[in-house]
ZANU-756226 format. One record per residue (C-alpha): x, y, z. Coordinates in steps of 0.05 Angstrom, whole numbers, plus 5000, padded with zeros to 4 digits. Last residue first. Layout:
// ZANU-756226
XYZ/...
***
This chain:
// ZANU-756226
352491112401/350391232473/342391122444/337891452485/332490942502/330491252571/333290622610/339290572567/341491282567/341091292647/344890652650/350590932598/351791522638/352391152706/357490702669/361491252645/360791712717/362291132755/357690702790/356290852872/356490262919/351789702930/353389212980/357388492986/352587992935/356587312936/360786972887/364586302892/370986132843/374185462826/381085392792/383484842748/379984872681/386085042646/387085722684/385286262634/379585812602/375585672666/375486342694/372586522628/367386042631/366486202711/365686932688/360486902644/357587572668/362187902722/362288542706/355588742708/356688532782/361988972806/368188642841/369788582903/376488122906/379187562949/384787112917/386186472947/392086142927/393485352924/398784862936/396784823016/391685343026/395586083008/393086793021/390787372982/387688082993/381388542971/382288652914/378289162874/376088942808/374089322754/373288802705/380088942679/383188832750/380088282754/382887952697/389788172718/388687902784/386987162752/393187182704/397787302751/394686792805/395586352745/401685972771/400285852849/393985412827/387685792837/382085912892/377686562877/373786982917/369187412899/363887882944/359488242888/358988962883/351989132861/351089852821/347790502858/346591062806/347191742834/341492352852/345593082856/338993292894/336893792847/332893262807/330592912875/326593622882/322093642824/320592912815/318892912897/314993572884/310793232835/308692612876/307593092944/302893472902/299492812876/298192652952/296493272981/291193342926/289292642929/288092723017/283293352997/284594163000/278994412934/274394702988/277695073047/284795173015/291494963040/297895213056/304794893073/310294903117/314994403147/315193743112/321193443126/323692803080/328892263089/330491703042/332891033033/333090452986/330790812909/328890372862/331090462790/326890972739/333191132704/335391812735/328892012771/327691452817/321791022809/319590542868/321591132919/316291442884/310391142928/313291322989/313591982976/305692072952/303491633014/307591993062/302792633037/296892163039/298792093114/300092673141/294093023106/289292973173/294793313204/292394003169/297394353135/297995143166/296594823230/300695293276/307194883268/308694373215/314993973229/311893263198/318092833194/320092223150/325891813139/323691383086/324890583079/321290373138/319389613154/324689253117/327289023185/332589363174/329390123176/325789953228/331589663267/335390303263/341290363231/340090763162/335991263224/341891363257/346091523194/340392033179/336791933112/339692183041/335792833019/328793243016/326293823049/319494073043/314194713033/308194543015/301994692982/295894332950/289594442916/284994122875/278494292835/270194332856/265794602808/269494962749/276394722719/280894802778/287394472786/292694812836/298394412858/303694782885/310494522906/316594872956/322894572955/328694532999/334394072987/339693583011/345493162979/346292482960/339792312931/340991482917/338591022860/338890292847/341089812796/339389152779/343088852726/341488482664/342187852637/340787792565/334187652531/329487042544/324986692503/319686322540/316085522546/310985432592/309184752609/308684932682/312984432717/317684302659/318884972628/317485462681/322285062729/328085152673/326785932677/327585952750/333385422749/336285892701/334186492747/337286192805/344286032767/344486812737/343387052815/339487252870/334387402830/329487802780/323987672730/322388162676/315788062625/316588392567/311988842527/317989332520/314789982546/309689762598/315389242630/311388652667/314288512733/317487872758/320287772832/323687222870/327287312939/321087062974/320786482941/315085962937/309986472926/313886792871/313986182844/306986122844/305086792811/310886632762/306086032742/299486392748/302286982696/305686442641/299986042635/295886442592/302086722551/305185962543/298385832505/299186462470/305486212437/313786342456/311786692526/317487232536/322787382577/326987892608/332487772659/334088062714/340688022776/340188392839/334388132878/333188472942/334488083010/329387783054/326588023124/323687503166/317687563216/317587753286/311487363313/304087693311/298487483362/292087413371/289287013425/281486823417/282986683336/289086223358/295186333321/298486353248/304086823236/305787003166/313287023143/313286643075/304786703056/297886463071/292286533032/287186033014/289785443068/287384683059/295084453068/298884543127/306484243141/309984053205/315784283245/314384123329/316584593388/308484603406/303684053382/300783853306/295083423292/291582933267/297982713222/298082533141/304482333123/307582643061/313482553005/316583122982/322683043039/319282643092/314583203118/309583133174/302783293147/297483643172/289883733134/283684173132/287584783158/282085283162/283486003155/281886583193/282887263161/286387883190/291487863132/297587893176/294987603236/292986913204/287086643248/287185963246/281785393233/281284693250/280784143197/287583753233/288383923299/292884483323/296184493397/299185083437/305285413426/311685443378/309685033319/313685213258/309885203198/310984973128/304985123085/302584743023/299584822971/296884222925/296183582945/298983122885/302083602850/306584022909/307184662912/311185002963/310185603012/316385573068/317485973140/309885933170/310486103237/306085863292/303186133360/297485633382/294485933463/299385513522/298484923545/300884473496/308284853529/314285233488/312285883515/309186483487/310687123500/306587813492/309688473477/304588983470/300589283415/294189223462/289888883391/296188593357/298288303412/306588283396/310587733403/316487473436/318186643434/319186383504/327586183504/329985543477/330984943522/323784573514/324484733448/330384193460/337284463452/342984113426/348883703463/346783013476/341382873427/345083263377/351782953401/348782183386/347582393312/353782633304/357682023333/352381673281/355482083221/362081893244/364481413180/360781233126/365181393069/361481883039/359082203112/367282223123/369182423197/369882953241/367283293309/367584033338/364384303395/362585013388/362485413459/359685903488/353485903454/348785963511/345885213484/352684973467/355585173536/349284853578/350584123529/358384183541/357284263618/352583723610/357583263570/362783443622/359183213694/357182653653/363382363631/366082533700/371482953725/376482663777/381382563715/381983383724/384483203788/385383873839/385184463787/379284083750/376083933811/375384643828/373084893760/368584303756/363484753798/365385463759/362085103695/364085493634/372085553651/372384843673/368284583605/373784983566/380184743604/377184003600/377383993522/384384403523/386183763568/383083323515/387083663468/393783553500/393582873519/389682703447/396183033421/400182703461/397981933452/396882103380/403581723353/401581053404/394680933368/389781013424/388280273440/381879993403/373980013408/370379683338/365480003308/358679793279/353680163225/360380403191/357280163124/356279483148/362579163111/366779743137/367779673198/368880403238/375380523285/374180783350/378781103410/376581193474/377781813525/370681773545/369782533534/376082643478/373082113425/379181883392/376681753321/376381333258/380780993196/383381643157/388781353118/386681523041/386082283067/387882293143/389481863198/386081723263/382382383274/381582783356/375082783378/370983283417/374983903391/373284553415/371985153369/370485823404/367586173345/371286823319/367686573258/375086753203/380786563266/376486083311/374785673252/380085713217/384485403272/379384913274/379984733195/387384783207/386184193262/382183723215/387083743158/384683423088/389083583036/387183002992/379582733015/377982183068/376882743120/370782933074/367183183137/369083673195/362583693236/361984233275/355484373333/350985003333/347185373371/342385853336/342586563353/338286853291/344287373271/349286853295/345786253249/345986873189/353287023204/354986283204/350986303134/355586793098/362086493135/360585763109/358686103037/365486543030/369285773052/372585523121/375984953105/377884683039/380884023052/376883843113/370084053078/366284383130/359484233162/354184643211/349784243258/344484673276/340184753331/332985043349/330585233285/325385623261/329086273242/334585843211/330585533162/327786313133/335586453122/338185813097/332785753035/334586503029/341186313011/339186012950/343386472898/349286312946/349685562936/349585223001/341884812998/338884733065/337384013094/332184163151/332183643202/326683463254/329382883303/324282573360/329482323403/328481513433/331981403503/336780783498/342781203513/341781563442/335981323399/334981673331/327881853306/325582123233/321782713204/325283013144/325383783122/327583903039/330484663034/329984812958/335984832908/340584242929/346584082884/347583512842/346283882775/341783352747/339083072805/337383802843/334184082771/330083392776/327083672841/327883122895/335183282924/332383062997/331782442975/338682292944/338381902888/341582352828/347581922818/351782402843/348182652914/348681912933/341881442962/343281003015/338780393015/334380173078/330580923083/328981143152/331780693193/336481213235/342781053209/339481043124/336281783139/342182023182/347181653117/342482133065/343182693111/350782653109/349882583031/345483183025/349483623068/356983423036/361784073036/359784192964/356484922969/358385203040/355384943105/348184813134/344584233167/338684453206/335984213272/329884113307/330983713359/325583363407/327382923474/325583503521/319083503483/316182853514/311182653468/302882643472/300782013438/
***
């Protein structure tokens, strides 16, 4: 039966690691009737943490999709929920989920507040323009402070955070909330796991706080909705509940307001109110603008509206392998309808694919469905070649939707199979893992006869090796982690390269003069560069036809291929500029291959004169430590070439912020535990690449070229 899209919600749950995302998702499943027992993360029984590695570590590694329903105001809502990981090594899972969601429930820990990964995920949500509501979780924790988190959201995230609730009590005394829209105080009943609640009088000690917060809420609503402005000045109490809700919904949908709620998922308090808010305030697929795409035939922009009558268009945002049904492609349908057993076009490969079966997902379990329509999220089986970011569309109405950009891996690990049997399985296993995870790479190093796997951090690679062993039954020996350095050109030079090979019969001839150097600032800020479409700024300044235009592509191809292999230590060059302005040809011996080879040889010679440098990945580090260990922590960071970026106090702890080279951070968590008697914690994420000091660069180059640095 066709559903009304107005009552569909595609939402994600995102936050810093350990803010309670999976625990909240478990409550959502319980309250919506999808499960009859709450699965706890610490017991390894959470529905969405179905991987063995997730259950053992108590963390989320892969985003899980769930379809459920919730009744609000006697109207059933169809809700697709994606539970995303919080750990920085798995940011890709958040990135690709946000790309296809209409709304987001953003969690914060009531005692820790805004943490580094909160900021990263918040920026990602801003990039994808995803409306969100905030839920301050763990109000039962020691040090819980709802209003402190709200002010941190305003200061650190630049969010217009407006509380919709005021908590009744905190820490062990947290009992309930005052709803600022209805002006009612509610207390949840413990005996039925928070399924029911009692309405009570607003506690006397909160009357003034509630009045002040409600005034601010009405003010924010009136500022947004001009029609309510007059009512607000005449008599604020005359604004009805429905008017407040409608104004908040409109403000949330265009990201003017972030409503903030609070509760304790673990203690079963506040999650139903969040579900109500999802239905009341977050957009349906109908509220989201029509998605833009490019028609591959005409190169013109086209729109696809969330309508079953429009041509089918969907974006594949995740590929997963299931032991029972094989490869699954998770996709968001933006327009039209797709029936199981029908054909679609993959605009990246230009080939049509048969989708034999369609599933609605429930973590790692699948419910077969006959068709999927605009606005829904589903998984497809039976395809031959679909990758993350591919557009799937009607064969007769092709469109290319904007794909996804993923960060480059920053850390590598050499592995080798233990036995011949493992060797045979390794290639297939790595290919499957690369297909699932766009931030994971595997390359074979001819010199050392080792396979090098690269990822976003030590934990990322640890999980990969663990999955090789358990899922694919491949045992490997592993080396020490290695940093993925880059190379950069720092000055421009002009160079003439002449290729002449004649050995009887047809020869090869190419001659060109070009300028090579770092790319311009404008190019580095362009959409082409940021989206990963173009890494090289290329200019063809040949006048008078001294080199035929037919050789533009071979020359470009020659230079581009050399960017993967820098002249210092063979590391990747992220960006560069090439301007070809003179040269000559031979009527017989000049061929595309000759100009491609000439570009490659010319690059090798010219790049050495461009003062190339080694770039190293710099990590953004945040350490939370008791005050008495601050000196030791800072001293240790200085020893690791860390650059202190500031410190602040939060409760009885000190937060130290720094930028530190990744190469100095292996084994840091163990060292930090020793320094602080196990009382400090740290979070680290990639920040940027910066030139490595001479001594470090020298040892990197010597190691890469097999020279002993003794």
